[in-house]
NUMILUM-312432 format. One record per residue: x, y, z of N, C-alpha, C in turn; residue in three letters; residue number from 1. Coordinates in steps of 0.2 Angstrom, whole numbers. Layout:
// residues N
X,Y,Z,X,Y,Z,X,Y,Z,ALA,NUM
...
//
This chain:
// residues 390
294,134,513,296,139,509,302,143,511,MET,1
304,148,510,310,153,515,310,160,511,HIS,2
309,164,515,310,170,513,317,176,517,ARG,3
319,180,513,325,184,516,323,189,519,GLU,4
325,189,525,323,195,530,329,198,532,VAL,5
329,206,532,334,208,535,332,213,541,THR,6
337,212,546,335,216,552,342,221,555,THR,7
341,227,557,345,232,557,346,231,566,THR,8
353,229,566,355,230,574,358,237,575,VAL,9
357,238,580,361,246,582,366,243,587,ARG,10
371,246,586,377,244,591,380,250,592,VAL,11
383,253,598,385,258,598,393,259,599,LYS,12
396,266,597,405,264,597,404,268,606,LEU,13
410,266,611,411,267,617,419,268,620,HIS,14
422,271,623,428,271,626,434,272,619,SER,15
431,276,616,435,278,609,442,281,613,LEU,16
447,280,613,453,284,610,452,291,609,THR,17
458,295,610,457,303,606,459,303,600,GLU,18
463,297,597,464,296,590,457,293,586,ARG,19
456,287,591,451,285,585,444,289,585,LYS,20
443,292,589,438,297,589,440,302,585,ALA,21
445,305,584,448,310,579,445,307,571,ARG,22
449,300,571,448,297,563,439,295,563,LEU,23
437,294,568,429,292,566,425,300,564,VAL,24
426,306,566,424,311,565,428,315,559,GLU,25
434,313,558,435,317,551,431,312,544,ARG,26
432,306,547,428,301,541,422,303,539,GLU,27
418,305,546,410,307,544,410,313,541,TYR,28
414,317,544,414,325,541,416,325,532,GLY,29
421,320,530,422,319,524,417,318,517,ALA,30
414,312,523,408,307,519,404,314,518,PHE,31
402,320,522,397,324,521,400,329,515,GLN,32
406,332,516,409,334,510,408,332,504,GLU,33
408,326,504,409,320,497,402,320,494,ALA,34
396,321,500,389,319,497,388,327,494,VAL,35
389,331,498,386,338,497,390,343,492,HIS,36
396,341,492,402,345,488,402,342,480,GLY,37
410,342,478,411,341,473,413,332,473,ASP,38
414,329,478,416,323,479,423,321,478,GLY,39
428,327,480,434,325,481,439,324,487,ASN,40
435,323,492,436,324,499,437,317,501,ALA,41
444,317,505,448,312,506,445,306,510,ASN,42
444,300,507,440,296,512,440,288,510,LEU,43
440,283,513,443,276,511,439,275,504,TYR,44
443,270,500,441,271,492,434,269,494,SER,45
432,263,496,426,259,495,419,265,498,ALA,46
421,269,504,414,272,505,416,277,501,THR,47
420,279,499,421,285,493,415,284,489,LYS,48
417,278,486,411,275,480,404,276,484,GLN,49
403,272,490,397,273,492,393,280,493,GLN,50
399,287,495,396,293,494,393,296,486,ALA,51
397,294,482,393,295,476,388,293,474,GLY,52
387,285,477,379,283,474,375,288,479,LYS,53
375,288,485,370,293,488,370,299,487,VAL,54
374,303,484,374,309,481,370,309,473,LYS,55
369,303,468,368,302,462,360,301,465,SER,56
360,294,469,353,293,471,349,296,475,ASN,57
351,300,479,347,302,485,345,310,482,LYS,58
352,313,481,352,320,479,350,324,486,ASN,59
354,324,491,351,325,497,351,332,498,PRO,60
348,336,501,347,343,502,355,345,507,ARG,61
357,351,505,361,353,509,363,355,516,ALA,62
357,356,519,357,357,526,355,347,530,ASP,63
355,344,529,357,338,530,362,333,530,THR,64
362,331,535,369,325,538,368,318,535,GLU,65
371,314,532,369,309,527,374,303,534,GLN,66
371,298,533,374,293,538,381,288,532,PRO,67
386,287,536,390,286,531,390,278,529,VAL,68
390,277,523,389,271,521,393,265,522,VAL,69
395,262,525,400,255,525,399,249,521,LEU,70
402,247,517,403,242,513,404,235,516,ARG,71
399,229,514,400,225,520,406,221,518,ASN,72
410,222,513,416,218,513,423,222,517,ASP,73
420,226,520,427,232,522,426,231,529,CYS,74
418,229,533,419,228,541,419,222,543,ILE,75
421,222,550,420,215,552,418,217,562,THR,76
414,211,563,411,212,570,413,205,573,ILE,77
417,206,580,419,202,582,420,200,590,GLU,78
419,194,593,416,194,601,424,191,604,HIS,79
426,194,611,432,192,614,429,192,619,ASP,80
427,188,623,428,187,630,433,189,634,GLU,81
440,189,633,446,191,637,449,197,636,ASP,82
443,202,632,445,207,633,442,211,638,THR,83
445,216,643,444,220,648,437,226,646,VAL,84
439,229,641,435,237,638,430,233,636,LEU,85
429,229,631,422,228,629,426,219,625,SER,86
418,217,624,418,209,623,415,209,616,SER,87
413,216,612,412,215,606,417,221,603,TRP,88
420,221,597,424,225,592,422,224,586,TRP,89
423,231,583,420,233,577,427,234,572,PHE,90
427,232,566,432,235,562,428,239,558,LYS,91
433,245,558,430,252,555,433,254,552,LEU,92
432,254,544,436,257,539,437,266,537,PRO,93
444,268,539,445,276,538,449,278,534,VAL,94
451,284,533,455,287,527,460,290,535,TYR,95
467,286,533,472,289,537,475,295,534,ASN,96
474,303,536,479,306,534,485,306,533,SER,97
488,303,540,495,303,545,497,299,537,GLU,98
497,293,536,498,289,531,495,291,524,LYS,99
492,295,521,489,298,515,488,290,513,GLU,100
482,287,515,479,281,511,473,278,517,ARG,101
470,272,512,465,269,516,468,264,523,GLY,102
464,265,527,466,261,537,459,259,538,ASP,103
459,255,542,455,253,546,456,252,554,SER,104
452,253,560,452,254,567,448,250,569,ILE,105
450,246,575,444,243,579,442,245,585,TRP,106
437,246,585,435,250,592,428,247,595,VAL,107
429,249,601,423,244,604,418,246,605,PRO,108
413,240,604,405,241,605,402,237,609,VAL,109
395,240,610,389,238,614,386,234,609,ARG,110
383,228,609,378,224,604,373,223,611,VAL,111
366,225,608,361,221,613,361,214,611,PRO,112
358,209,618,362,204,618,355,199,615,GLU,113
348,202,615,344,198,610,346,200,601,LYS,114
353,202,600,355,203,594,360,199,592,ASP,115
365,197,597,371,193,597,370,187,591,THR,116
365,184,591,366,177,588,364,179,580,HIS,117
363,187,578,363,189,571,371,190,568,LEU,118
375,191,573,382,195,569,386,190,567,LEU,119
386,187,563,390,183,557,393,186,552,THR,120
398,186,549,401,189,543,397,186,537,ASP,121
392,180,535,388,178,530,382,184,530,GLU,122
380,184,537,372,189,537,374,195,536,CYS,123
379,199,538,380,206,537,381,209,529,ILE,124
376,213,529,378,218,523,378,224,524,ARG,125
376,228,517,381,236,519,376,239,524,ASP,126
382,243,528,379,246,534,381,254,535,SER,127
378,258,542,377,263,541,381,267,549,GLU,128
387,270,548,388,275,554,385,281,553,LEU,129
383,281,561,378,285,563,379,291,567,VAL,130
378,297,568,380,302,574,375,305,576,HIS,131
372,303,582,366,305,585,369,307,591,ARG,132
364,312,594,366,318,601,371,316,603,ASP,133
375,317,600,384,315,602,387,309,602,GLY,134
383,304,602,386,298,602,386,295,594,GLU,135
390,290,593,392,286,588,387,279,588,TRP,136
387,278,582,382,270,582,383,267,575,TYR,137
383,262,574,383,258,568,377,254,566,VAL,138
373,255,562,368,251,560,369,245,556,HIS,139
369,239,559,370,233,555,365,229,553,LEU,140
367,231,544,360,228,541,362,220,541,ALA,141
358,216,544,358,207,545,353,202,541,CYS,142
355,202,536,349,198,532,353,191,532,LYS,143
346,187,532,347,181,533,339,176,530,ARG,144
340,171,530,333,166,526,331,163,532,SER,145
322,164,534,319,160,537,313,158,533,VAL,146
311,153,538,307,148,536,299,149,537,ALA,147
296,150,532,289,152,533,285,146,531,VAL,148
279,143,533,273,140,533,272,140,526,ALA,149
269,135,524,266,133,517,257,131,517,ASP,150
256,128,525,249,128,525,244,134,531,GLU,151
240,133,530,236,137,534,230,136,534,TYR,152
225,138,540,219,137,543,214,144,541,ASP,153
217,148,537,215,154,537,215,160,534,ASP,154
212,165,534,214,170,529,214,175,531,VAL,155
219,179,535,217,188,538,219,192,532,LEU,156
213,196,530,216,202,525,217,207,529,ALA,157
219,212,526,221,218,527,220,224,525,VAL,158
215,230,526,214,233,522,216,240,526,ASP,159
222,245,520,224,250,525,221,257,521,MET,160
219,260,527,216,268,527,219,274,529,GLY,161
215,279,529,218,286,530,215,286,538,ALA,162
208,283,540,206,286,546,208,279,552,LYS,163
207,271,549,212,267,552,218,265,548,TRP,164
226,265,551,231,262,546,229,256,545,ILE,165
226,250,547,225,243,546,217,241,549,ALA,166
212,237,544,208,234,547,208,228,545,VAL,167
207,223,550,209,216,549,203,210,548,SER,168
203,207,543,196,204,543,198,194,542,THR,169
195,192,546,198,184,544,190,183,541,PHE,170
193,179,534,189,176,528,185,171,531,LEU,171
186,169,536,181,161,536,174,165,539,SER,172
174,169,545,171,172,549,168,178,548,ASP,173
174,184,546,173,190,545,174,195,551,ARG,174
178,190,555,179,192,562,184,199,561,ASP,175
181,206,562,185,210,562,188,214,567,THR,176
194,218,566,199,222,571,199,230,566,GLN,177
199,235,570,201,240,568,206,242,571,PHE,178
212,245,569,219,247,570,223,253,570,HIS,179
227,257,573,231,261,571,227,270,571,GLY,180
224,270,574,220,276,574,223,281,575,ALA,181
228,279,580,233,283,583,236,286,579,GLU,182
239,284,574,244,286,568,241,292,565,VAL,183
234,293,563,230,298,561,231,303,563,ARG,184
230,303,571,229,307,576,238,309,578,ARG,185
242,307,578,249,310,580,251,315,572,VAL,186
249,311,567,251,314,560,246,322,561,ARG,187
239,322,561,237,329,563,238,334,568,GLU,188
241,330,575,245,334,580,248,339,577,HIS,189
254,334,574,260,339,574,259,343,566,TYR,190
255,342,562,252,346,557,251,353,559,LYS,191
246,353,563,245,360,566,251,361,570,GLN,192
253,359,575,258,360,577,263,365,573,LEU,193
267,360,567,271,365,563,267,371,562,ARG,194
261,371,559,258,376,556,259,384,560,LYS,195
255,381,567,257,386,571,264,389,574,SER,196
268,385,574,273,386,573,279,391,568,ILE,197
277,388,562,280,392,556,275,401,557,GLY,198
269,401,560,268,407,559,270,411,566,LYS,199
272,408,572,273,413,576,281,413,578,ALA,200
285,409,574,290,412,574,294,411,567,LYS,201
294,415,563,296,414,558,303,413,555,VAL,202
308,417,560,316,415,559,318,409,561,ARG,203
316,406,568,319,402,570,312,394,569,SER,204
310,397,568,303,391,566,306,385,562,GLY,205
311,386,558,313,381,553,317,375,557,ALA,206
321,379,564,326,374,567,320,369,571,GLN,207
315,372,574,310,369,578,307,365,574,VAL,208
303,365,568,299,361,565,303,355,562,ILE,209
309,356,564,314,352,560,316,345,566,GLU,210
316,348,571,316,342,577,308,339,578,ARG,211
303,342,578,297,341,578,297,336,575,ILE,212
298,335,568,296,331,563,301,327,564,GLY,213
307,326,567,311,319,569,306,316,574,ASP,214
304,318,578,300,317,585,293,312,581,LYS,215
289,316,576,285,314,574,286,305,569,GLU,216
291,308,565,294,300,563,293,295,568,SER,217
298,296,572,299,291,577,293,288,580,ARG,218
287,292,583,280,292,589,277,286,582,THR,219
277,289,575,271,285,571,275,279,568,VAL,220
281,277,568,286,271,567,284,267,573,GLU,221
284,271,579,282,266,585,275,262,584,HIS,222
270,268,584,264,264,583,263,260,576,GLU,223
268,260,571,267,256,565,269,249,567,LEU,224
275,248,571,277,242,575,272,240,579,HIS,225
268,245,583,262,240,586,256,238,584,GLN,226
256,240,578,251,238,575,251,232,570,VAL,227
259,231,568,261,226,563,260,219,570,ALA,228
262,221,576,262,216,582,255,214,582,ASN,229
250,218,582,243,217,584,241,212,578,GLU,230
243,213,571,240,210,567,244,202,565,LEU,231
249,202,565,254,195,567,252,190,573,VAL,232
249,193,579,248,189,583,241,187,583,ALA,233
238,191,580,232,188,578,232,183,572,ARG,234
234,183,567,235,178,562,237,173,566,ALA,235
242,171,570,245,167,573,239,162,577,ARG,236
235,165,581,228,163,584,226,158,581,GLU,237
226,159,573,223,155,568,225,150,564,ARG,238
231,152,564,236,149,559,235,152,552,ASN,239
234,159,552,233,162,546,237,165,542,ALA,240
235,165,535,241,169,529,237,175,530,VAL,241
243,181,530,241,186,530,241,191,521,ILE,242
236,193,521,236,195,514,235,204,516,VAL,243
239,209,512,236,215,513,236,219,507,PHE,244
231,223,506,231,228,500,235,232,497,GLY,245
238,230,490,244,234,488,242,241,486,ASP,246
244,247,490,243,253,489,247,256,483,MET,247
251,251,479,255,254,473,251,258,469,THR,248
256,265,466,251,270,464,245,275,465,GLY,249
243,273,474,237,277,475,239,285,474,LEU,250
245,288,475,245,293,474,245,296,466,ARG,251
246,292,463,245,294,455,239,293,452,PHE,252
234,288,455,229,286,452,222,291,456,ASP,253
222,293,462,217,297,465,219,305,467,ASN,254
216,309,465,217,316,465,210,318,468,ASP,255
208,318,475,201,321,478,201,326,479,GLU,256
204,331,479,206,338,484,211,340,486,GLY,257
213,345,489,220,346,494,219,342,500,ARG,258
214,344,502,212,342,511,210,334,510,TYR,259
208,329,506,209,322,504,215,321,503,VAL,260
220,324,498,226,320,496,230,321,503,ASN,261
229,325,506,234,328,510,234,322,516,ASP,262
229,319,518,227,314,521,230,307,519,LYS,263
229,305,513,229,299,512,235,298,509,THR,264
239,303,504,244,302,501,251,303,507,HIS,265
250,306,512,254,306,516,256,301,521,LYS,266
251,296,522,250,290,527,257,284,526,MET,267
257,284,529,265,278,528,262,271,527,PRO,268
259,270,520,256,264,518,262,258,518,TYR,269
268,262,515,273,257,511,277,255,517,ALA,270
278,259,522,282,256,528,279,252,532,LYS,271
271,253,531,266,249,537,266,241,532,MET,272
268,241,526,268,235,525,274,230,522,ALA,273
280,235,523,287,233,525,288,230,533,ASN,274
286,233,538,286,232,543,281,227,544,ILE,275
275,225,541,272,218,543,273,213,540,LEU,276
276,212,535,280,207,529,286,205,532,THR,277
287,212,537,295,207,540,293,202,546,TYR,278
288,208,551,286,203,556,283,197,556,LYS,279
280,197,548,275,189,548,282,185,545,ALA,280
286,187,543,291,182,538,295,179,546,HIS,281
295,183,550,300,183,557,295,178,560,LEU,282
291,178,560,286,174,564,284,167,562,ASP,283
285,167,556,286,161,551,279,159,547,GLY,284
276,164,545,270,164,541,271,171,535,ARG,285
267,168,529,268,172,523,264,178,524,GLU,286
266,184,520,262,188,520,261,193,513,CYS,287
258,192,509,257,194,503,252,201,499,LEU,288
256,205,496,251,211,493,246,206,487,PRO,289
240,211,489,235,210,484,234,215,481,VAL,290
233,216,473,229,221,469,223,224,473,LYS,291
223,230,475,216,232,478,212,235,475,GLU,292
211,237,469,208,241,466,201,237,464,TYR,293
196,242,466,189,240,464,187,239,471,ASP,294
192,236,476,190,232,483,184,236,487,THR,295
185,243,486,182,247,490,174,247,488,SER,296
173,248,482,167,249,480,163,244,478,ARG,297
166,238,478,163,230,475,161,227,482,THR,298
153,226,481,150,224,487,152,217,488,CYS,299
156,214,493,159,208,495,152,203,495,TRP,300
147,204,495,142,198,496,139,195,488,ARG,301
137,200,484,136,199,477,140,202,472,CYS,302
146,204,472,150,207,466,148,211,465,GLY,303
142,217,466,141,221,460,145,227,462,SER,304
145,231,458,149,238,459,144,244,459,GLN,305
137,241,459,131,246,460,130,249,466,ASN,306
136,253,470,136,254,477,139,261,478,THR,307
136,264,484,136,270,487,138,271,493,SER,308
144,276,493,146,277,501,146,285,502,ARG,309
138,286,504,137,293,505,139,297,512,GLU,310
141,290,517,144,290,522,150,287,521,VAL,311
157,289,521,163,287,521,163,282,523,GLN,312
162,281,530,163,273,533,159,269,532,GLY,313
153,270,529,147,263,526,147,265,518,ARG,314
145,258,517,144,254,510,139,252,510,VAL,315
134,255,504,128,252,504,127,249,494,GLU,316
125,242,495,124,239,490,116,239,487,CYS,317
117,244,481,110,245,480,106,238,475,HIS,318
111,233,475,106,225,470,105,223,475,ASP,319
110,221,481,107,215,486,104,220,493,CYS,320
106,225,494,102,229,499,110,228,505,GLY,321
115,226,504,119,226,509,122,233,514,LEU,322
122,233,517,124,239,522,129,237,527,ASP,323
136,239,525,142,236,529,145,243,530,ASP,324
152,239,535,157,245,537,162,243,530,ASN,325
162,250,527,165,252,520,174,248,520,GLY,326
178,249,527,184,245,527,183,239,528,ASP,327
179,236,533,178,230,531,175,224,526,LYS,328
171,227,522,170,227,514,176,226,510,ASN,329
182,230,513,186,231,508,191,225,509,GLY,330
191,225,515,197,219,519,193,213,514,ALA,331
187,212,517,184,205,515,187,204,506,THR,332
185,209,504,187,208,495,192,206,494,ASN,333
197,210,499,206,207,498,206,201,499,ILE,334
203,199,503,202,191,506,201,188,500,GLY,335
196,188,499,192,183,493,195,185,487,LYS,336
201,188,484,203,189,480,210,187,480,ARG,337
212,186,485,217,181,487,218,174,485,ALA,338
212,171,487,210,164,486,207,164,480,VAL,339
207,168,474,206,167,469,199,166,467,GLY,340
195,170,473,186,170,470,185,175,465,LYS,341
188,182,466,185,185,458,192,187,455,ASP,342
197,185,455,203,188,453,208,182,448,ILE,343
212,185,444,215,179,440,222,179,444,THR,344
224,181,448,230,179,452,228,178,460,SER,345
229,172,460,226,169,468,233,168,470,PRO,346
234,167,478,239,165,482,243,161,477,LEU,347
241,154,475,245,150,473,248,152,467,SER,348
249,158,465,252,161,459,260,166,462,THR,349
257,166,468,264,172,469,267,169,477,VAL,350
267,162,477,272,159,480,269,156,488,GLY,351
262,155,490,260,152,494,257,148,492,ALA,352
255,142,495,252,135,496,243,136,497,ALA,353
242,135,491,232,137,491,229,130,491,VAL,354
227,127,496,222,121,493,216,121,497,ALA,355
211,115,494,204,118,498,203,114,504,GLN,356
202,117,510,203,115,518,198,108,519,PRO,357
197,104,523,193,98,523,186,101,524,GLU,358
184,108,529,180,110,530,178,117,526,THR,359
173,117,523,172,121,516,172,130,519,GLN,360
177,135,519,177,142,520,171,146,519,VAL,361
165,147,523,159,150,519,161,155,523,VAL,362
157,161,521,154,170,525,147,168,524,LEU,363
145,172,530,138,173,532,135,180,528,LYS,364
131,180,526,127,187,524,124,190,529,GLY,365
122,196,528,118,200,533,112,195,534,THR,366
110,192,529,102,189,531,103,182,531,ASN,367
108,180,535,107,174,537,111,168,532,GLY,368
110,172,525,113,167,519,122,164,521,GLU,369
121,158,517,130,157,516,130,156,511,MET,370
136,157,509,142,159,503,146,156,505,GLU,371
150,152,499,157,148,499,162,153,498,PRO,372
168,155,503,173,159,501,177,157,495,ALA,373
176,151,495,183,150,489,180,143,487,ASN,374
183,139,482,182,133,479,186,132,477,SER,375
188,124,477,192,121,470,194,124,463,PRO,376
190,125,461,189,126,454,192,134,453,ASP,377
191,139,457,195,146,457,202,145,459,ASP,378
204,141,463,210,141,462,214,135,460,VAL,379
210,132,455,213,127,451,218,123,453,GLY,380
214,120,459,216,115,463,211,108,465,LEU,381
213,102,468,209,98,469,208,98,477,THR,382
203,94,479,203,93,487,209,90,489,LEU,383
211,93,495,217,91,500,213,86,504,SER,384
220,82,505,220,77,509,224,77,516,GLU,385
222,75,523,226,76,528,225,82,531,GLY,386
230,88,533,226,92,536,224,98,532,SER,387
220,101,534,217,106,530,222,111,528,PRO,388
222,114,521,226,120,519,223,124,518,ARG,389
225,132,515,221,135,514,227,142,508,LEU,390
//
């Protein structure tokens, strides 16, 4: 099967002539006027349409700069080894005030060597012109189709939380790892830093806090990429499909007080899910969301919800006596739910081929008893022949 993935390639503009630099600066400034003002600024017509969409959809704050959205049918990037100044050139749409109409200019750009194979006209989608630290960049969005496997030997279930951004468990033997404690530490550090700066520097604190916020987001995103890399590498070791708890609605369905809400509602679950899905698809494996409701309070071993969590990190079942790590318990339930053990929407209904492996996948209880993790009846399939599939 195939999945669509979008990769952002950052190319840097360089060696601009004075005329081209003026045109780029004028277009960028006019876009800010169109986004924050009445929309009558002189812009390239397609770019002006994009400015209207940004204004209506994002309603950006007046003190923010928005990247210039470049429509994909108005941009082109070409490679030419014969030119001395640059081997890559980008056609940028601009408004020419001298001619009083839309125009375009070719500007030299630097392209990361690892991304050159992505830069074809059929792959490039709407992109952005960005101004950062005195330099000009174009963030090219490149969308393409990649093949992902439809046969797997195991399931890697991922539970997202506030203490650990991700806890991953293999369904076959409950081998568990904890990922991303650094994300919570970083966010707490910058939260306290912003609070202290706001009290000490009432007048200039806003500008300092804005710079800190930018650094925080970059640091957190770096950590999320590291966690996603760990999860994909872990799944690759056992040829496992990745399933993760869908956190949609968390902010609306849970109100545990200001302190807890601050920790859970601001964690970057959606960004983590997007990064993980993107990296898994690039690795050629499926990555699917699974409804997370009741996975934390349900005993993975007996299915009872007669449980308690007197200590947040532990879950106790009053029916079968289970005493387990709470996140590990939740991840196991996500994995069981994915293969149709206790849910009406197994993986087979959301695009992954699910079949019974030749060797039955079982879970071992704390008292040594063995329990099947899945059965052909659960997913409506018969025993497979040939290579095992999950």
